[in-house]
C-alpha positions in Angstrom: -0.1 -0.1 -0.1 1.2 3.5 -1.1 2.5 5.5 1.8 1.7 8.8 0.1 -1.2 10.7 -1.6 -1.8 13.1 -3.8 -3.0 16.4 -2.0 -4.1 20.0 -3.0 -1.2 22.4 -2.1 -1.3 26.5 -1.6 2.3 27.5 -3.4 1.1 31.2 -3.0 -1.7 33.8 -3.7 -2.7 33.1 -7.2 -1.1 29.6 -7.2 -2.1 26.0 -6.4 -0.5 23.1 -7.3 -0.8 18.9 -6.6 1.7 17.1 -4.9 2.5 13.3 -3.7 2.5 14.1 0.5 2.9 11.6 3.2 -0.7 9.6 3.3 -2.8 10.5 6.1 -3.1 8.5 8.8 -4.7 7.6 12.3 -2.2 9.1 15.3 -4.3 8.7 18.0 -6.9 6.2 19.6 -9.8 8.7 18.7 -8.7 8.9 15.2 -10.4 8.1 11.9 -9.0 8.1 8.6 -11.2 8.4 5.3 -10.7 8.0 1.9 -12.1 11.2 0.2 -14.6 10.8 -2.5 -15.8 14.6 -3.3 -14.2 17.3 -1.7 -14.3 21.2 -3.3 -13.1 24.5 -3.2 -15.0 27.3 -0.9 -15.6 30.7 -0.6 -13.5 31.1 2.4 -10.4 29.4 0.3 -10.2 32.2 -2.2 -9.6 34.7 0.7 -6.4 32.9 0.9 -6.0 32.6 -2.9 -6.4 36.5 -3.6 -3.9 37.1 -0.6 -6.7 38.8 1.9 -6.2 36.8 4.7 -2.6 34.8 5.6 -2.1 31.1 5.0 1.5 28.9 5.2 2.8 28.8 1.6 3.4 25.5 0.0 0.5 23.8 2.5 -2.5 21.9 2.3 -5.7 23.4 2.1 -9.6 22.6 2.3 -12.3 21.8 4.7 -15.0 20.2 2.8 -15.3 16.4 2.2 -17.4 13.1 2.3 -15.8 10.1 2.2 -15.4 6.2 3.2 -13.8 5.4 6.6 -10.5 3.1 6.0 -9.1 2.7 9.5 -10.3 3.8 12.9 -8.4 4.1 16.1 -8.8 1.7 19.1 -10.8 4.0 21.1 -13.5 4.9 18.3 -16.6 3.1 19.5 -19.5 4.8 16.6 -17.9 4.1 13.7 -16.4 1.3 11.6 -14.3 0.8 8.7 -16.3 0.8 5.5 -18.8 3.3 6.9 -19.6 5.9 4.5 -19.3 9.7 6.2 -20.0 13.2 6.0 -16.9 15.3 7.6 -18.1 18.6 9.1 -15.6 21.1 8.5 -14.8 21.4 12.4 -14.2 18.5 14.4 -15.2 18.2 18.4 -15.1 15.9 21.0 -18.8 15.4 21.1 -19.2 15.3 25.1 -18.2 18.5 26.5 -20.8 20.7 27.6 -20.3 23.3 24.6 -21.1 20.4 22.2 -23.9 18.8 24.2 -25.4 22.6 24.0 -25.0 21.7 20.1 -22.1 24.2 19.5 -19.6 22.1 18.2 -17.6 24.1 16.0 -16.4 25.9 19.4 -15.7 22.6 21.1 -12.7 23.8 23.1 -10.9 20.1 22.5 -11.7 20.4 18.7 -10.4 22.7 15.8 -11.0 22.8 11.9 -10.1 20.9 9.0 -7.3 22.5 6.8 -5.9 19.4 4.3 -9.3 18.3 3.1 -8.1 18.6 -0.8 -6.7 15.5 -0.8 -7.3 11.8 -1.5 -7.3 10.9 2.1 -8.1 12.6 5.4 -7.3 12.0 9.2 -10.4 13.0 11.4 -9.5 13.8 14.9 -12.1 13.0 17.8 -14.1 10.9 15.2 -17.1 9.8 17.4 -17.9 13.3 18.0 -17.1 15.2 14.5 -18.5 12.6 11.5 -21.8 12.1 10.5 -22.7 8.2 9.4 -24.6 8.7 5.9 -26.5 5.1 5.2 -25.3 2.7 2.5 -22.2 3.5 0.5 -21.5 6.2 -2.2 -22.4 3.7 -4.8 -26.1 3.6 -3.5 -26.2 7.5 -4.5 -26.3 9.5 -7.8 -23.9 12.3 -8.6 -26.5 14.9 -7.4 -27.3 13.8 -4.1 -23.6 13.1 -3.5 -23.0 16.7 -4.1 -25.7 17.5 -2.0 -24.3 15.5 0.8 -20.8 17.7 0.5 -22.6 20.9 1.0 -23.8 19.7 4.3 -20.0 19.3 5.3 -20.0 23.1 5.1 -22.2 25.6 3.0 -25.7 23.9 3.5 -25.0 24.0 7.1 -23.7 27.3 7.2 -26.5 29.0 5.5 -29.0 27.1 8.1 -26.8 28.6 10.7 -27.4 32.2 9.4 -31.1 31.5 9.3 -31.3 29.9 12.9 -28.8 32.6 14.2 -31.2 35.4 12.4 -34.1 33.3 14.1 -35.8 33.4 11.0 -39.6 32.3 11.8 -43.2 31.6 9.8 -44.4 34.8 8.0 -40.9 36.8 8.5 -39.2 38.8 5.3 -35.7 37.9 5.3 -32.7 39.3 3.5 -30.1 37.2 2.3 -26.7 39.5 1.9 -24.5 37.0 -0.7 -24.8 35.3 -3.8 -22.2 32.6 -3.2 -22.5 29.1 -2.2 -23.6 30.0 1.2 -25.9 32.7 0.7 -28.0 30.5 -1.9 -28.3 27.6 0.9 -29.2 30.9 3.0 -32.2 31.1 0.8 -32.8 27.2 1.1 -32.6 27.5 4.9 -34.8 30.5 5.4 -37.5 28.7 3.2 -37.2 26.0 5.6 -37.6 28.0 8.5 -40.9 29.6 7.0 -40.0 32.7 5.8 -42.5 34.1 3.5 -40.8 36.6 1.2 -37.0 36.2 0.8 -35.0 39.1 -0.6 -31.8 37.6 -2.1 -29.1 40.4 -2.7 -27.4 39.6 -6.2 -26.1 41.1 -8.9 -25.4 38.3 -10.9 -28.1 36.7 -13.1 -27.2 32.8 -12.7 -27.2 33.1 -9.3 -30.3 35.2 -9.1 -32.1 32.6 -11.0 -30.6 30.1 -8.8 -31.7 31.4 -5.9 -35.2 32.1 -7.1 -35.6 28.5 -7.8 -34.4 28.1 -4.3 -37.2 29.8 -2.9 -36.1 33.8 -3.3 -39.3 35.7 -4.2 -37.7 39.2 -4.9 -33.9 39.9 -6.1 -32.2 43.6 -5.5 -28.8 44.0 -7.2 -28.2 47.3 -5.8 -25.3 47.7 -3.3 -24.7 50.1 -0.2 -27.2 53.1 0.5 -29.4 52.0 -2.4 -29.5 48.7 -1.6 -30.8 49.9 2.2 -33.0 52.4 0.7 -34.7 49.7 -1.9 -35.4 47.3 1.0 -36.6 49.7 3.5 -38.8 51.1 0.1 -40.0 47.3 -0.3 -41.1 46.8 3.3 -42.9 49.8 4.2 -40.1 51.7 5.4 -39.1 49.2 8.1 -36.4 46.8 7.0 -36.1 42.9 7.0 -37.3 41.0 9.9 -34.5 39.0 9.9 -31.1 39.4 7.9 -28.7 36.6 7.2 -25.0 37.8 6.1 -23.2 35.3 4.2 -20.1 37.7 3.0 -18.2 38.5 5.9 -17.2 41.9 4.3 -17.6 45.3 5.7 -19.5 46.4 2.8 -22.3 43.4 3.5 -22.2 43.8 6.9 -23.1 47.4 6.9 -25.4 46.9 4.4 -27.1 44.5 6.5 -27.5 46.8 9.8 -28.7 49.3 7.5 -31.9 47.4 5.8 -32.7 45.4 9.1 -35.7 46.2 10.9 -35.5 47.4 14.3 -35.5 44.5 16.5 -34.2 42.3 14.0 -31.4 39.8 14.3 -28.6 39.5 12.0 -27.3 36.0 11.7 -23.7 36.4 10.4 -21.9 33.4 9.0 -19.7 35.3 6.4 -15.7 35.1 7.6 -15.4 38.7 8.9 -13.1 41.3 7.1 -12.3 44.8 8.2 -16.2 44.3 10.2 -16.9 46.8 12.9 -19.7 46.6 15.0 -21.5 50.0 16.2 -22.6 49.5 19.9 -24.5 52.2 19.8 -25.5 52.0 16.7 -27.3 48.2 17.5 -28.4 49.4 21.1 -30.4 52.1 19.9 -31.9 50.2 17.8 -32.3 46.8 19.7 -30.4 44.7 17.0 -29.4 41.5 17.7 -26.1 40.1 16.2 -25.6 36.5 16.3 -23.7 33.5 14.6 -20.2 32.4 13.7 -19.2 29.3 12.3 -21.3 26.5 11.8 -22.1 23.8 14.4 -22.4 21.4 11.1 -23.0 18.1 13.4 -25.8 19.4 15.2 -27.6 20.5 12.1 -26.6 17.6 10.1 -28.1 14.9 12.6 -31.1 17.5 13.3 -32.6 17.5 10.3 -30.3 18.4 7.1 -28.9 15.0 6.7 -32.5 13.4 6.4 -34.0 16.6 3.9 -30.9 15.9 1.6 -31.5 12.0 1.7 -35.7 12.8 1.2 -34.9 15.0 -1.9 -36.3 18.0 0.1 -33.6 20.3 -0.2 -31.2 20.4 -3.3 -28.2 22.2 -2.4 -26.0 20.2 -4.2 -27.0 22.5 -7.6 -24.4 25.0 -6.1 -21.7 23.1 -7.7 -21.5 24.3 -11.3 -18.4 22.9 -12.5 -16.5 19.5 -11.9 -12.9 19.1 -11.8 -10.4 16.4 -10.9 -7.7 16.8 -8.0 -5.1 17.7 -10.8 -6.9 20.5 -12.1 -7.0 22.4 -8.6 -5.6 25.4 -10.2 -8.7 25.7 -12.9 -11.0 25.2 -9.9 -9.8 28.3 -7.9 -9.4 30.5 -10.7 -12.7 29.6 -12.3 -14.6 30.6 -8.6 -12.4 33.1 -8.4 -13.4 34.9 -11.7 -17.0 33.9 -10.7 -17.0 31.9 -14.2 -18.6 28.9 -11.5 -20.8 29.3 -7.9 -18.5 26.7 -6.5 -16.1 23.7 -7.9 -16.9 20.1 -6.7 -14.0 18.0 -6.9 -14.6 14.3 -7.4 -12.0 10.9 -7.1 
């Protein structure tokens, strides 16, 4: 058996490559090692690719995956060799008070994956991290496998935005961002009962998909023009719930401006240069919640079943497919907005 594997390597901003690296392996009794079936490029990976966030050069990258367990440590009890699993982007112990409260993404014994764009992945804290899928990958078509991959991150993150924003039946919800997370946020807002969903998008292909996912309106304006447009659409009051799925200063400031007094902003976009005004939120009774999604909590709480029962089809956010050898193309095409999200199949 080979002791190496192929993995995507972040060379420097703007440059990806594929190299043979030491094969992932079980290192602790609580580990599992999986063979990756599907992985993908995330919008947050583009922050590194664009040089806007730091990432170690000549290192592995990636945090989303589904795959099959090839080895388990001696202390793993809930999973076995051959199990088909979703790998949430955070790993967690599953037993501490934080995990039991449903916030596994903040587990003090956990962390985040960063090497999943590879043939094999080591999973720490396997019992508290992995989500088992019935059967094997061969039992599912490509569309279902794509949707299963989304619940490792983007679908769960979009859902976290909606839950954090406290979307409820009858609400008007605004979704900031038309990337994969924002589009999944549209799905999530509909799942939670919003009757009016306003997608902020200026790209017709993404806006069209948002409409198919449940958006009732699309607003292409930005900054104050966007605020004015949404206020006009809501009788001057603003949205009942806002899903902030970008993380930029422009997106967050706009979200604050178009939120109704007393509304909650669910923030899941990785923040960059964002400042929250204590007085601004105080005098409008604005709530601001969110952060990294507790993926396992949502997957086991209904998202896995929703995908398997074909109640939702978030895998449609993948609009181009690549093999690992074409990882540079996968990043470039997302960076240039030629595709919404790139899926990598093995």
